[in-house]
N, C-alpha and C positions, 0 to 999 in steps of 0.2 A: 570699792568698785571692782578692783582686781579679783578679790576674793569672790565676789558674786558671779563674775564672769567664769572663774574657774569652777564654781559650782555647778553653773549650767552646762559647761562643756562636758563635764563628768556625767551629768545626768542624761544629756542626748546622747553620749557614747554608750550609756548603759541600756538605753532603748534600742540599741542594735545598729548605730552609725558606725561605718568603718573608721571615719576620721571626722574631727570637728575642729574648726579653729575661728577665732574672732579677732578683729582689728578694732580696737577703740581708740578714737582721736578725742583725746580730751580738749583739743582745741586745734583748729587750722585757720589762720588769719592770712589776709592779703591786702596788699595797698598798691595801689596804682596811681601813677601821676604822668601825665603827658601835656607838653606845652606846644602850640602851632603858632608860629609868627609872633611869639610874644605873649600870646594869650593862653592862660592856663584852662585848658578845654576839659580836664577831667582830674579829679582827685577823689578817689573811692577807697572805702576801707570795708572789708566783710570778715566775719569770723563764724565758724560753724563748728559743731560737735556731733559725734554720733558713734554708732557701733554697726560694724558689718559682720554677718556671721555665715559661714560656710559649712555645709554638712554633706559628707560623701556617704550615700547609702545604696547598696546593692549595684554599686557601679555607676551612680548618677549623682550630679551635684544639686544641692538646693541652696539657695542664697536669700538672705533677706537683711535688710537694713533700716535703722530708724535713728532719727536725732531725740526721739523721746525714750529716755532711759528709765521711765517709770515702772515698766514691766518688761523686764529682760526675759522672763520666762515665756511670754508669749512671742517674743522675737526669735528666741531659739526654737520654739515648737513651729513657727512658721517656716524657718528654714528647713526643718525636718520634713514637714508636710510637703514643701516643693520638691524635695529629694525623693520623697516616696512617690510622688506623682510622676517625676522624671524617669524613675526607675522601671516604670511600667512600659516604657517606649524607648529604652536605651538600646543601641545597636551595637555599641562597641563599649563594653564595661570599663570605666575608668579605674586605673590603677596609678599608685603614686611611688615614685622612685624612693629609695630608702633615704633618711636623711638623720642627723644626730639631734637629739634633744639639747637645745642651747639655752642658757640663762645669760643674757648679754645686755649691753647699752651701747649705743652709738649717737654721737653728736657730731653734726658736720661743722668744720672748723670756721669760727667766726670769733672776732674780738668784740665789735660794737653791734649789739641788736638793732637793726634798722627801725624797729617797731618803738623803740625808745628815742629815736632822734626826732626832735620837733619839727613839725609840718614846715615851720617857717625856714629851716635849714634845707629841707629838700627843695622848696620852691625857689629858694636863693640860688641853688645849684642850677636848676633848670634855667632861670633866668641869666645867670651868668654865661651858660653855653649858647643860649639864644643870642645874647648880646654878640658873642663872638662869631656865631655864624651869620650874623646879620650883615653881609657884605655885598658889594656889586656883584651882580651875575646869579645871585641866589633868589629864586623866585618863591620858594617855600622852604621853611626850616622846621625841624621837628626835633624834640628831645624828650625822652621818656625814662622813668624808672618804674621797675616792678619788684615787688618784695613779696615773699612767702615764708611763713614760719609755721611749723606744724609739729606736734607731738603724736606719736604713734605707739600703742601698747599691743603687742602681737602675743596671743596666747593659743596653744592648741592642745589636742588630747594626747600628743606624743611626749608632752612635758616641757615644750619650749615656752619660754618667757623672754621676750625681747622689748626693750624700750628705745625709741628713737626720737631725736630732736632734730628736725632738718630745717635749715635756713637757707634761702635762696635769694640771691640779687641779681638782677638782669637790668642792663641800662643800654640805651642806643641813642645816636645822633644820626640825623639824615638831612641831607639837603637836596632841593631839586632845582632844576633850571630849565629854561627854553633856549633851544637853538634857533638858527635863522629860518628854520622850516617850521617852527612852532611845535617842534617835538619836545616831549619832556624827557629829561635824563636825571638819574639820581646817583648819589653817593652816599654810603653810610659807614659808621663805625659802631661796633657793638663791644660791650665789655666782655672780655674773655679772661682766661687765667692769667696770662702774662706774667707767668712766674710767680704769682702771689700765692701765699700759703694759707689764706683765709678768704672767705667771701662774705663778710658782714659789710656794714656801712664804710668800714675803712677801705673797701675796694673801690669807692668812688673817689678816686684820686683826681683832684682838680687839674694838677699838672699833666696827668695822662690824657684827660679828656680835652683839655686845652690845646695839646699839641696836636692831637689828632682832629680836632674841629678845624684847625688851620689846614692840615693835610686834606681833609675831604673837599673843604672849599676850593682849593687850588687844583685838585684833581678834576672837580666838577667843571671848573672854568676851561680846562685843557679839552675835556669831552666835548664842551659846547661848540668849539670851533674846530673840532677834528673831522678829518674825511670819514666816510662809512667804511666800516670793516670789509675787506675784500673777500670775495668768494674764492676759496683756495683750499688746498690740502697742505697742512703745515704740522710741525711739531706744536703741541700746545703745552705750555708751563703753567701749571695751575698753582696759584698761592693759596695759603690755607683759607682765606675768605671765600673760595669757591671749592677748593679741595674738600673741605668738611662736607659739602652738600653732594658731591660726586660720591664720596664714601657713604653718606647717609642713605642715599637713594639707590645705589647699586651695589653695595655690599651689605649694609645694615639690613634694610627691609628684606631683601632677598633671603637672607639668612635667619630670619625669624622662623622657628620651627613650626609654630602653628600655621603660618603662613604656607610653608611647604606641604603641609598635610591638608590644605585647603580650607582653613577656618576663616580666612579673610576674603575669600573669593567675592562675596556679596557686597562688600564695602570698599576695601582699599586694594583688591587684586590679589594675585597669587604669586608664585615664584617660579622662574624657570628651573630651579635647583630640584632634583629627584633624590629620594633617599639612596639609590644606587650610586649617586655621584660622589658621596663621601668617602674620601681615601683615593678617589681617582681623577676627578675633574681638575683639568688644568684651568683654573679661573683666572690667572694672570701669569705675567712673567716672572721669572725667578727672583725678581728684585722685590716682589710683593709679598709682605708678611703682614697680615692683619689680625687683630684680637679684640675680644670683648673683655675690656679690663675694667671692672668695677672697684678694683682696689686703688685706682689712681688718685692721690690726694687731692683734695679740694676741686671737686667738679660735681655738677648736679647729676652726673652719671654714677655716682660713688654714694651708697647710702647704707653701708655696713651690713645689712641683712635684707633680702628680699621679703615679699609678703607671702611666701610659703614657709618663711623661717630658716632659709638656706643663707649661709654665709657668702658674702660676695667674693668673686673670683677673677682670675686673670687667665681667660681660656683663649687659646689658639683658635682662629677661625680659618685663615688661609696660611699655610706654611711654604714660603719660597715658591708660591704660585699655586699649590695644590690645596684643594678644599679638604679641610680636616674637621671642621666644627661647625656649630650652629649656635644660636641665641636660644636657650632651653630653660624650661622649667620643669617640675617634679612630674605633671602629667603627660607632656607631650613626648618626653624622652622614652616612657614606657610604651607609648602608643607607637612611636616611630620604629623602636627596636622589634615590636612584635609584627608590624607590617613588613618591615625588611627581612624579618625572619634571620636576624643577626644582631650581634651586639654592636651598634654604631656609637652609642653614648653610654658611658659608665654611670651617669647619674645627673642631677639637675646642674645646670650652669649658674643658677641664683640669680635669674633675670625677671622673674614674675613680680609684676608691680600693678597697683591700682592707682587711679588719680585721685580717689577720695574713698571715704569709708563706705559710700553707697555704690561703688562699683567693684566687680570682681577682678582679681589679679589676673593679668594675662602676660604673655612674654613680650617684654619691651626691650629696646636697646639700652645697653649701659653707657660706657665709653667705648665706642667702637672706633679703633685707633689704627693707624698705620704705622709700623716701626720706621724710625728714621734710617736712612742709608749711608752710603759712603762716596756719595758723587759730589760732595762739597756744598758750598752755600750758593745761594741763588745767583750771584754773579758768576760763580764757576760754571753753573748749569748754563747760563745765558751764553758765556763764551765758548761753550762746547755745542752750540746750536746754530746751524747754518741758516735755517728758514724757520722762523716759529713765531709765536705770539705769547705774551705774558698775560695770564687773565686773573681777575680779582673780582670779588663781590657777586652776590647772588641776586639776580634781577628777576628771572622767571624760569620756570622749569616744566617740562613735560616728559612723562614716564610712561613706558608700556605697561600694559596691565599686569604683565608677569615680570617687570623690571629688566626685560630683555633688551631693550633699547632705550634711548634718552635724547633729549635736546635740551641745553641750557642756554640762556643768556645772561650775560654778566655785566656788571656795572662799568668795568675798566678794561681796557685792552692796549697793549704796547707791542707793536710789531718788533721782531728780531730778525736783523739780516747781519749774515757773516759775523756773528758772535757778539753783537751789540744791539742795544735797543734804539730803535731809531724814532719812531712817532707814535702818539696816541690815536687810536681809531675809535669812533663811536658805533653803538649797537653791536658789539662783539658777540658771537654765538658760536657754539661747537656742538656737534652731535656725534653718535656712534652707536654701535652694537656693544652690549655690556661685556661679553667675553673677549670680543675682538679688541676693544678699547683697552681692558686691563692687560691683555697679553702684548700690547704695544707699549707698556710701560718701560721706558728706557733709562731714566735717571730718577733716583730718589735722593732728596736733599739730606744733609747731615743734621744732627741735633739742634744745630743753631737756627734751622729752618722750621723746626717742629714747634707747633702752636696748639694749645687746647682751646677749641671753639666751643662756646656753650650754646646749646640749642633749647629754647623755652617752650617751644609749641609743636612737638611732634604728635600728630594725630593717628589713632589707630582704635579699632574696636567698634562694636555695636552695643549699647550706645557709645558715641565717640568719647574717647578718653585722651585728653592733652597730657603728655608727659614731658620732663625735662630731662637732658642727658647732655653728653659732651662728646667731641671727637678730637682726638690729638693726631695731627695729621702734619706732615712735612710738605715742602714744595716738591712737586712730582712733574715730569715731563712724559708726554705721551707722543708717539710719532704717527705721521700720516692720518691726521685727523681732519675731518671736514669743518671748515669754520665759514661764517658769514651767511649761513642760510637758515 
């Protein structure tokens, strides 16, 4: 099969294409299970395979994909025909940044293939978790497992050949309860990295989940009897369970270069960032250093090589508060440099990915991380906070169309008075303007507070593509933030 794909790439290249690549998925399989109140509501398995082909011709892309591999020549011809048609209407001829020709392999770290684990064992885990969550005060309980395993062979006309075997494991527990006003409240636990070196079935640690099942039930009970969150201006101390979303929505998405260039406007919105901002814009306080790090071990945002055949990298986005980089692929860096009339980007950041063989690669978040700081652990930060609130867990979110503002509701909130936690409040919320908020960053926790949070469901693109990634984030404090509205 690889020899036949190589033959077709060479043939299309000889017909005048500037560049040709193919992504062959010998297989992609998924397995999803979830249980609600002791009832197994779903157990599904799917498997697919196919080839996606991109052709660049006279500055325009053509794409074609099929799961029928009986006539590869026709598949490649269709991609070339699509590129020829697009070339008649191209307004900004596409150029690709230089890259090396790579022959490589990548396997995501795992010890036990979750697709070889018996269904009975998976159901037994869900049942054990459900039994533990079934306690007074819990109105509804949920436990779920999601597994993905896929093989991808990438080949292009520049001589690259890369084979990847990716395994993903996601798991979640959630409890809901009704307060005395009949309002529903939630508390959840999701599997994150937790210092583990692999993410196969072995990451479904019964002890870890059992401990956190007890914790979320107890925290739900505290919320159900709590007073409402006050409307106030306070310091907000964000734990990783909400800090990841703050990073995702107000650093990750605004710094996708295709969004900055206007390519997401019709679907997911744009960005307040402009090309002239790079190297000058004060995005946050000097305590803020953020990076796109696809080299982080054991995260869904680490995949070895992107779908342009570029090696994964650790790139600075914000350096001590100053905007210096973006989430980039081969095409957009060339367009950005041309439109800015200066060299902003030296090359691709290795972030182009597609959710399946039948989708085109686009710039996606990898692991968008905040460097740990030197302000101690959580208790140190609390002790140095006069009036604040500790927040955790994402409940709802609203984002400005250009990511210029936000409003988040969280699952948990603990008020802080004179350096100590006092009481839990219900329905905690906070809001702000993105740049003002990040510039109010006054404390960044040390490495003991830093946690890699997995994200299984980031949506982007037309048609929509769901992607998996991670956020390594510490505990952070922001001052003079409006809460309770």
